[in-house]
N, C-alpha and C positions, 0 to 999 in steps of 0.2 A: 327205074324206080316203080314199084308196084303201085297200082291205083288204090288209094285208101278206101274207095267205095266198092272195090271189086267183090262181087258176091261170092266168088270161089273161096275167099278167105273170110270166114264168119266173124272172126275177131275184128279184123279191119273194118268190115261192114258195120259192126256194132259201134265201134269208136267213131266211124264216120257219121253215123246217125246222131251220136251224142254231140259231136261238133256242130252239126246242123242245128240241134236244139239250142246249144249254147250261143251259137253265132260265131263263126270262125273269125269275124272281125270285131268280136266283142272286146271292149276296153273297160278297164276299171272305171266305174261310175256311169257306164252306159245304161241304156234302157233295158237290155236283155234281162238283167237280174230282176228288175221290177216286174216285168211281164211274167216271168216264171214264178216269182214269189206270189203275185196276185192269184194266179191259177191255183197254186198249192194252198194258199190261205182259204180261198173260197171252197175248195174241195174238202179240206179238213173240217171246216166249220159246218158245212152243209152235209157232210158225210156222204157225198156223192149223189144226193137227192136234189130234186127241184123244190125250192122253197116258195110257198105262196107269199104274195105281197102282204104287208101288214094291212089290217082292216082300216079303211079310211076313218071309221068312227073312233079308232084309237088315237089318231092325230087330233081330232076335235076334243077328245077327252083330255089329252095331254096339254092342250092349249089352256084349258081351264085350270089344270093343276099347276101350270107354269106361273100363272098370276098369283096363286096362293103361295107357292114356294118363293117367288120373287119377293113378295112383301115380307114374309117372315124371316127369310135368310138375310135380307138387308138389315132388318131390325136386330137380329141376333148377332151378326158379325160386325155391324157398324161400318161395313165396307160397301163401296159402290157395286151395284149389281148390273152387269151388262155394259155395253159400250156407250150407251146413251143415244146411239143413232137408231137402233132397232130394239124392240123388246126381245127378251130371251124366249126361245121356242125349244120344245123337245120334239125330236123326230123319231118315230118308231121305225126300227129297222130289223131286218132278218139277221140271223147269225152270219150268213155269208157276206151280206153287205157290211156289217160291222167289221168283219175280218179285213176286208179290202180297204175300208175307210181308215181303220187303225194303221194298217201297213203304209198307206199313203201319208198319214200323219207322222209316222216315224221315219219316212223316207229321207228327210234331210240329215238325220243322225246316221242312218245306215250308209248314206252316200259318203259321209265323212269317214266312217269306218273303212269303207272300201278304198277311198283315196289314201287313207293312212297306211295302207298296205305297201305303198310305194311302187316303184316301177318293177316290172317282172325281171327275173334274172337275165343277165346278158348272155348271149350265145346259146346255142341249142343244148338242152339237157343231154347228159350221157346215159343212154339206155343200152349200151353195148353189152351189159351183163345179163340182159333178159334172155330167158330160154323158153322154148315152147311149153315146157312142163309147168311153168308158172301160170299158164292160161288154159291148161287142160288140152293142149293141142299135140302133145307128144314131145319127147325130148329133142327129137331131130327136126322138128318143124321149123321152116324158114320164116322168121318174122319179117324180115325185109326192112329196108331203109324207110319204106312208107310208114310202117308201124311206129318206128322211132320218131319220125316227124310228127305223126298224129299225137303220140303221147306227149311230146314236147309242147305242142300247141294246146293240148288238153290241159296240161299242168298249169300253164300261165293264163288260160281263159276261165278255168273252172272256179278260181278263187272268188271273184265277185258274185258269181251265180250261187255258189254254196253259201256265202254270207247271206244273200237275199233269201235263199230257201230256208235258212234257219229262222229268219224273222217271219217268213210266210207261214211256216209250220207253227211258230209260236203264236202268231196272230190268229190262226185258225183254231188252235186249242183254247186260247183266251176267249174267243167268241162263244164257245160252248157254255161258258159260265158267267160271262160279263153281264151284269144287270144294266150298266150304263157306260158312258164314254170313258170315264176315268177308272177303269178296272185296274190300270196301272197309274199311280199318282205322278204323272209327268205331263208337261204342257203339250197341248195340241195347237195347231195354227189358229190364230185369232178368229173367232166366229161367235155369233149370238145364237147359233143352233147347237144343241147338245143331243147326242144320240142315246136312245134307250132301247134295249133289246127286250121287247115285250114278251116274247116266247119264254125267255129265261126268267123274267119277273113272274110270269104266271106259274112256271114250274116251281120256283122258289116259294111262292105263296102257298101252293098246293102241298108241298113237302112239309110245311110247318103249320098247315091249317090256318092260314092268315087270310083276312079279307084282301082281295086283289086290289080294290080301290085304295085302301090304306097303304098297301105295300107300294103301289105305284107312286103315291104321294111321297112316301118315305124315300124312295129312290130319287125322285125329282129333287127333294131337299138336299140329299147327300151329294148328288151330282152337281147341283148348283153351288153348294158351299165349296166344294173342291174347285170348281171353275172360278169362283170369285177370288179365291186366294191365288191360284195359278195364273190368273189374268193380271195380277199386279206386275208391272214391268220389271221391278227389281227382283221379285221372286222368280219370274220366268227366266230372267237373265242368269240368276245364280244356278237354277236348275240346269239350264242349257250348258253353262260352263262346266258343271260337275259331270253331266252326262257325256260331254265330249271328252273330258279327261278319262272317264271310265272306258269309253269306246277305244281310246288310244291304248289303254292297257290290254284290252281284249284282242287287239290286233296281233299280239304276239302268238296267240293261239291260232289265229287264222293263217299267219305266215308259216307256222310249223307244218301245215298240210302240204304246201308247195315244196317246202324243204325236204319233206319225207319222200315226195314223189320224184323230185329231181336229184336226190342224193344217190347217184349211181354207184357210189362206193359200197353201199350197204346192201348187197344183193339179197342177203337173208331177210333183212327188214322189209325190202320191197316185195319179196315173194310173199311174206306174211300179210302185207297190206292187200295185195292183189287177190289172195285167197280168202280174205275176210273183209268184205265191204264195210261192215260195221266198224272195223278198226280204222278204216280210212277216215271216218267221221268222228272218231272218238274224241280227238282234241277239240273239235268244234262244238260238240254237244255236251261235253263234261264241263260243268262250271267251276270245278275245283281249281283250275289254273288261273282263273281270273281274280284279280285283286279288287274287291269291292271297296269303293271309296267310303271311308268312315264319315266324311262330311255329307255325302249324298244319302247314305243310310240314315244319318241323324235327321236330315231335313225331311225325308219322306216319312220317317217315323213320327216326327213332331206333327207333320201335316195330317197324317192318318189319325193320330190321337185327337187333334183339334176338330177335324171333320166329324169324327164319331161323336164327340162331345156336343157339338152344335146340333147335329142331326137328332140326337136323343132329346135335347132340350126342345127343339121345334116340334118334333113328333109327339112329345108329351102333351103339348098344347093342342095338337090338331087331330090326334088319333087316340083310340083307346087301346091300341095294340103296341104302344111304344116299348114297354119292357120285353115283350116277346120278340118284337122285331130286332131289338138290340142284341138279344141273346142269339137269335137265329142267325143274324149277320156275322156275329163273332164265330159261331161254329161253322158256318158256311165257308169262311175264309181259312180257318186253321185246320179243319178236319179232312178236307179232300180238295186241296188246292195245289196239287203237283203241277198241273198245267200252268196255273197262274204264276207259281214261283219260277218255273222254267222260263217263262216269258220275261219275268222280272230280272232274272239272272243275266240275260243277254244285255241288259242295260246297266248291270252292276248294282241292281237293287236287291234288298232283302225285305220281303213282306211276310215272313213267316210268323209263327205264333210269338216267338220271343220279342220280335219288334212290335207286333200289335200290342202286347202287354206293356212293353217299354213306353210306347207312345201314350197309352192310357194313363200310366203312372206319372208321366211328365205333366200332362195337362191337369190331372187330379192334384198334383203337388202345387202347381201354380194357383189353382183356384182355392185350395185350402190355405195358402199363405197370403194371397193378395186379392182374392175375389174374382168374379167373372169379368169385371171391367178391364183387368190387366191383360186378358187374353188378346184383345185387339192389337196390342202393341207388338205381338209376335210378328205381324206382317206389315207394320206401319212403315218401316224403313229397313234398308238392307243391313244396317249395323245391328239391328235387333234380331236377326235370324239366329237361332240357337246353334251352338257348337255341340259336338258329340259329348263333351264332358258335361255340358249344361242339360242335355236331354237326360242324362243319368242323375243329375243333381239339380233340379229346377231352382233351388235356392240360389245357385250360382248365377243363373240367368237373371233373376230378380235383382241380385246385388249389382250386376254389371250394368243393367239398363237404368238403374236408379242412382248410379254414381253422379255426383254433381258435375256439371259441365266445367270445361276449362275457363 
């Protein structure tokens, strides 16, 4: 059998190097995918440059803003702020640090996606139909049994790594625009520390000619409001269950990659994949095959509308730039947010313009019908979380939660 790493065969050498990168003993759920994803996330976020650490004065400034935000968010939401063990703090981070921290926060869900792929196919894949011309080596080139073995191992080990690299890329692009921790409205591991990307906040303020101090306070209020809701145990549990359901649906797209690589009967299809690397990843990167959960979309939409409403209210009391900040934030999300939406789609979320408007209309409808005090009931217990139909018709939600008890 030919040596997979024999330099006289350039293709075998290349595939051997790829296997070294992936780890020939990599197993679904192993650490290899996370290591590769971290590197990619940081590289994409920092664009290959070395980022300076945040100014220590920024942390001191954020400590002062945290106390202001904590007081007003607690009053506006009627919900407990923080764990009670430690005060809420805001940590300034670079884009690269944010990308890695986000990826680590998402790790449990990604791990379950990888595990849901199931065991690799039994028996060695059949690559007997491969010819040298598929790889630019000439029709008569001898690919050898070593190549077949390498491709077989590559097909069953690449799945977890490619899943991780998707999320690494998404986290990196998300970090370029994220103002704070909850750029995607999904739970993070419990903590009293919230991340803010000061570089992005400064750029956002400059683009809209906004005072940086007021913009930072606005971001702190928004992040803390999101945190307060997502920290409710029943809210976090519902989100986690829906995210896992969405992850299971997306596994079908992941599995199709291995099926295409190991489907030896379709020689023409395999040749097309090998000649077009982008086609190899098409199923993984195209969100159209994923079924977004209506319940998950409704919940994130309602949360987004609620957080925007509370933030605008608090900002109106604390800053003179509240209307401009509200408008700037709306445009920032909906006009140039392809990277944000791509990251959201991996989780089965829709955070596009239509859902932003839908969430605003839902909250506005509740306030118009029942007043501000009714909003706190949205998150008071699991039974009160809105359904998709109720997000479209807020009157239905009010009718349901106000039904007399049995």
